[in-house]
Each structure stands twice: as C-alpha cells, then as structure tokens.
C-alpha positions as CSV (number, residue, x, y, z in Angstrom):
1,M,-18.9,-8.6,24.7
2,A,-16.0,-6.2,25.0
3,F,-12.4,-7.6,24.9
4,W,-11.5,-6.4,28.4
5,S,-14.3,-8.5,30.0
6,S,-13.0,-11.8,28.5
7,D,-9.7,-13.4,28.7
8,R,-10.3,-15.0,25.2
9,Q,-10.4,-11.6,23.4
10,E,-7.9,-8.8,23.0
11,P,-7.7,-5.7,21.0
12,K,-5.8,-5.6,17.7
13,L,-2.4,-3.9,18.2
14,S,-0.9,-1.7,15.6
15,Y,2.5,-3.4,15.7
16,R,1.2,-6.9,15.1
17,W,1.1,-7.2,11.3
18,Y,3.1,-8.2,8.3
19,A,2.7,-7.2,4.6
20,A,3.5,-9.1,1.4
21,F,4.1,-7.6,-1.9
22,G,6.8,-8.3,-4.4
23,F,8.3,-6.9,-7.5
24,S,8.8,-9.6,-10.0
25,G,12.6,-10.2,-9.9
26,G,13.2,-8.0,-6.9
27,A,10.9,-8.6,-3.9
28,V,10.7,-6.2,-1.0
29,N,11.5,-8.1,2.1
30,S,8.7,-7.9,4.6
31,Y,11.1,-6.9,7.4
32,T,12.0,-3.7,5.5
33,I,8.4,-2.5,5.6
34,R,8.3,0.0,8.5
35,S,4.7,1.0,8.4
36,F,1.6,0.2,6.3
37,Q,-1.5,2.3,6.3
38,K,-4.7,0.2,6.2
39,P,-7.1,0.8,3.3
40,S,-9.8,3.5,3.6
41,F,-12.6,4.7,1.4
42,E,-15.0,7.5,0.9
43,I,-18.6,7.4,-0.2
44,A,-19.8,10.2,-2.4
45,T,-23.1,11.8,-1.4
46,S,-25.6,13.4,-3.7
47,E,-28.0,16.1,-2.8
48,Y,-31.7,15.8,-3.9
49,I,-34.0,18.7,-3.6
50,W,-37.7,17.8,-3.3
51,L,-40.0,20.8,-2.8
52,N,-38.9,22.3,0.5
53,D,-36.7,19.5,1.6
54,V,-33.2,18.4,0.9
55,A,-32.3,14.7,1.1
56,Y,-28.9,13.0,0.8
57,R,-28.2,9.7,-0.9
58,P,-25.0,7.6,-0.8
59,G,-23.2,7.4,-4.1
60,L,-20.1,5.8,-5.5
61,I,-17.3,4.4,-3.3
62,S,-13.7,5.6,-3.9
63,W,-10.8,3.8,-2.3
64,N,-8.0,6.0,-1.0
65,P,-4.3,5.3,-1.7
66,V,-2.4,3.6,1.1
67,E,1.0,4.9,2.3
68,I,3.8,2.4,2.9
69,T,7.2,3.3,4.5
70,L,10.2,1.1,3.8
71,T,13.6,1.1,5.2
72,D,16.4,1.4,2.7
73,G,19.6,-0.7,2.9
74,E,22.3,-2.3,1.0
75,G,22.5,-5.6,-0.9
76,K,19.1,-7.4,-1.0
77,E,17.6,-4.7,1.2
78,N,18.2,-2.0,-1.4
79,N,14.7,-0.8,-1.9
80,T,15.8,2.2,-4.0
81,L,17.0,-0.3,-6.6
82,N,13.9,-2.5,-6.3
83,L,11.6,0.5,-6.8
84,N,13.6,1.7,-9.8
85,R,13.4,-1.8,-11.3
86,Q,9.6,-1.8,-10.7
87,L,9.3,1.5,-12.5
88,Q,11.1,0.1,-15.5
89,R,8.9,-3.1,-15.5
90,A,5.8,-0.8,-15.5
91,G,7.0,0.6,-18.8
92,Y,9.0,3.7,-17.9
93,Q,12.1,4.5,-19.9
94,N,14.8,7.1,-19.4
95,T,14.7,9.8,-22.1
96,T,17.1,9.2,-25.0
97,V,17.0,10.9,-28.4
98,N,16.7,8.0,-30.7
99,A,14.8,5.5,-28.6
100,P,11.0,4.9,-29.0
101,R,9.1,5.7,-25.9
102,N,6.7,3.4,-24.0
103,A,4.0,4.4,-21.7
104,I,3.5,3.1,-18.2
105,E,0.7,0.6,-18.3
106,K,-1.5,-0.3,-15.4
107,R,-1.4,-4.0,-16.1
108,K,2.4,-4.0,-16.1
109,A,2.6,-1.7,-13.1
110,S,0.3,-4.0,-11.1
111,Q,2.2,-7.1,-12.2
112,A,5.5,-5.5,-11.1
113,L,4.0,-5.4,-7.6
114,G,3.1,-9.0,-7.8
115,G,-0.5,-8.5,-8.9
116,D,-1.8,-7.7,-5.4
117,V,-0.6,-6.3,-2.0
118,R,-1.6,-7.9,1.2
119,L,-1.6,-6.7,4.8
120,T,-2.2,-9.3,7.5
121,Q,-3.1,-8.5,11.1
122,I,-1.9,-11.1,13.6
123,D,-2.7,-11.9,17.3
124,A,-0.3,-12.3,20.2
125,R,0.4,-15.9,19.2
126,G,1.3,-14.9,15.6
127,R,-1.8,-16.3,14.1
128,A,-3.4,-14.3,11.2
129,I,-6.7,-12.8,12.3
130,E,-7.6,-10.6,9.3
131,E,-6.2,-9.7,5.9
132,W,-6.6,-6.8,3.5
133,Q,-5.9,-7.5,-0.1
134,L,-5.4,-4.5,-2.5
135,V,-6.7,-5.5,-6.0
136,D,-4.8,-4.2,-9.1
137,P,-2.4,-1.9,-7.2
138,F,0.1,0.4,-8.7
139,I,2.6,2.9,-7.3
140,T,1.6,6.6,-7.7
141,T,4.2,8.3,-5.5
142,V,7.7,7.5,-4.3
143,N,9.8,9.7,-1.9
144,F,13.3,8.3,-1.5
145,G,13.9,10.1,1.8
146,Q,16.2,12.8,2.9
147,A,19.9,12.7,3.6
148,N,20.8,14.6,6.8
149,Y,24.1,15.0,8.6
150,G,22.2,16.0,11.8
151,T,20.8,12.6,12.5
152,E,21.7,8.9,12.6
153,E,18.3,7.5,11.5
154,I,17.8,4.7,9.0
155,M,17.0,6.0,5.5
156,T,13.3,5.5,4.7
157,I,11.3,5.4,1.4
158,T,7.7,6.4,1.4
159,L,5.4,5.3,-1.3
160,A,1.7,5.6,-2.1
161,I,-0.2,2.8,-3.8
162,R,-3.4,3.3,-5.6
163,Y,-5.7,0.3,-6.2
164,D,-9.1,-0.4,-7.6
165,Y,-10.7,-1.8,-4.4
166,A,-9.8,-3.7,-1.3
167,I,-11.0,-7.1,0.0
168,H,-11.2,-7.7,3.8
169,N,-10.9,-11.3,5.0
170,N,-11.7,-12.1,8.6
171,L,-9.5,-15.2,9.2
C-alpha cells in the first residue's frame, strides 16, 4: 500500500536524520554535520560468450565512498582541528629530517573514527526507522573549504569516507 493512501505511513524525508561518528578524543558533534550521503554500491558484471550468444552475470559488489559535509566553527565545533587530530591518530606525521616515519594504518584510521559510522533516518516523531552502519571506515579525502570575501556563508568541510561494507537495519 502506498504511503499516500494511509494515514499511518509517510515518506522518508531527507532532512530527518542524524549521524554518529567520533574521533577518539575529539568527537564531531552531530549538529555540525550538514549533509550525509547514504551508502551506495555497484555490482560488477561479467560477459560470457557462448557460441552465438552473450550472457551477463553479476559479479563482485563494491561499496562507494560516502560524502559528508561538516560545518566548521570555533571551540568544540572546530572540525578542522578534529580532522587534523584524526589524521595524526591514523599514523600521519609531519615531515621532519631526523624523525622516523610511520605509515597511516587502516586499523588506526578506522579506530580514530570510532570504529564505525552510523546514519539514522527518523520519522516525524523523532523515532529511528532505519540505520546504516559503515563497517571499518576511514577518511580518504578532506576539503577544508574556501575562504571568500564575497559571501557570508558558514565555512564547511567536505570529507569522503571509504568503508568495507554497509549494514542496513530496518528499525
């Protein structure tokens, strides 16, 4: 039954959600998350030739990175500082001449994000109706925004998160 033919059902609205992820020691406050792209995937296809016919078969699934936009502020809302701390916890070090170098490790990078990232869709009454959990996430891209004298917009930070797979829970 379609949602418009029942007063007990309604469509999911794009502004009814919240996200939870935290950097150990410097959590991103959920109210600073401006937008959160839901997970998506692609299924590879293989072509099989049999005499005069071509058949296609589904192959491996690949989860696409999600894009998250944060607002940047001062004090505890300073997400530039939080993301730089996360980068250091993942193993990154600034280049110095006499210091040994460490590599960024996936385990550390995922732990710096709190181990998982969750997006929860809510209904009009604020009850959770579905949840996406990104498993073993790590940040792959960060764009700290653009300073511009021609506008009075809030500074934003855009980041891309790669993950192994996503789990959908219908609540």
